[in-house]
C-alpha positions as CSV (number, residue, x, y, z in Angstrom):
1,M,-106.6,3.4,-0.9
2,T,-103.9,2.9,-3.5
3,E,-100.3,3.4,-2.5
4,R,-98.4,6.1,-4.3
5,P,-95.9,4.7,-6.8
6,S,-92.2,5.1,-5.9
7,R,-90.1,7.9,-7.6
8,A,-88.4,5.2,-9.6
9,E,-91.7,3.8,-10.8
10,I,-93.0,7.2,-11.7
11,S,-89.8,7.9,-13.6
12,R,-90.1,4.7,-15.5
13,R,-93.7,5.4,-16.4
14,L,-92.9,8.9,-17.6
15,R,-90.1,7.6,-19.8
16,R,-92.4,4.9,-21.2
17,A,-95.0,7.6,-22.0
18,M,-92.3,9.7,-23.7
19,D,-91.2,6.7,-25.8
20,A,-94.8,6.3,-27.0
21,S,-95.1,10.0,-27.8
22,V,-93.8,9.9,-31.4
23,G,-93.5,13.4,-32.8
24,L,-92.2,15.3,-29.8
25,T,-89.1,17.4,-30.6
26,V,-85.7,16.4,-29.4
27,D,-85.7,19.5,-27.2
28,D,-89.0,18.5,-25.6
29,I,-87.7,15.0,-24.9
30,S,-84.4,16.3,-23.5
31,N,-86.2,18.8,-21.2
32,V,-88.4,16.2,-19.8
33,H,-85.5,13.7,-19.3
34,S,-83.6,16.4,-17.5
35,L,-86.5,17.2,-15.2
36,I,-86.9,13.5,-14.4
37,D,-83.2,13.1,-13.7
38,V,-83.3,15.9,-11.1
39,G,-86.4,14.6,-9.5
40,E,-88.9,17.3,-10.7
41,L,-91.5,14.7,-11.5
42,L,-94.6,16.9,-11.4
43,V,-93.0,19.5,-13.7
44,A,-91.8,16.8,-16.0
45,F,-95.3,15.4,-16.1
46,E,-96.9,18.8,-16.8
47,I,-94.5,19.6,-19.6
48,L,-94.8,16.1,-21.2
49,C,-98.6,16.3,-21.2
50,T,-98.6,19.8,-22.5
51,Q,-96.2,19.0,-25.3
52,I,-98.2,15.9,-26.3
53,Y,-101.3,18.0,-26.5
54,E,-99.6,20.9,-28.3
55,W,-98.1,18.6,-30.9
56,E,-101.3,16.7,-31.3
57,T,-99.5,13.4,-30.6
58,G,-101.8,10.5,-30.7
59,L,-101.4,8.0,-27.8
60,E,-102.9,4.6,-27.2
61,S,-105.7,4.7,-24.6
62,G,-103.7,2.6,-22.2
63,T,-100.9,5.2,-22.2
64,I,-103.4,8.0,-21.5
65,R,-104.9,6.0,-18.7
66,D,-101.5,5.5,-17.2
67,L,-100.7,9.2,-17.5
68,E,-104.1,9.9,-15.8
69,S,-103.1,7.6,-12.9
70,L,-99.7,9.3,-12.6
71,G,-101.3,12.7,-12.6
72,V,-103.5,11.7,-9.7
73,A,-100.4,10.3,-7.8
74,L,-98.5,13.5,-8.5
75,G,-101.4,15.8,-7.7
76,A,-101.5,17.3,-11.2
77,R,-104.5,19.1,-12.7
78,P,-106.8,16.6,-14.4
79,D,-107.2,18.8,-17.5
80,L,-103.6,18.0,-18.4
81,T,-104.6,14.4,-19.3
82,D,-108.3,15.0,-20.0
83,R,-107.4,16.8,-23.2
84,L,-105.1,14.0,-24.4
85,W,-108.2,12.0,-25.3
86,E,-108.9,14.4,-28.2
87,D,-106.0,12.7,-30.2
88,A,-106.2,9.2,-28.8
89,V,-105.4,6.8,-31.6
90,D,-107.8,4.0,-30.5
91,A,-110.7,5.9,-28.7
């Protein structure tokens, strides 16, 4: 069984995914940063994935796989990351 990543590690990985999400609005980025800063990691994850999908932001497959792993660790719904594959830039 894999150990759940620390809050700090989850925060770093969410920020890394945000950096890779070229095309998100300044407001989207600010909202997700704020949620991470106050420890609302699941909500930050859900909003980040939703906005990536809504803006049809293409991500590298490695970034999507990392988000999938974070989703499992956070207990998020799998459909939040499943749909990101539609716009994967290297799939």
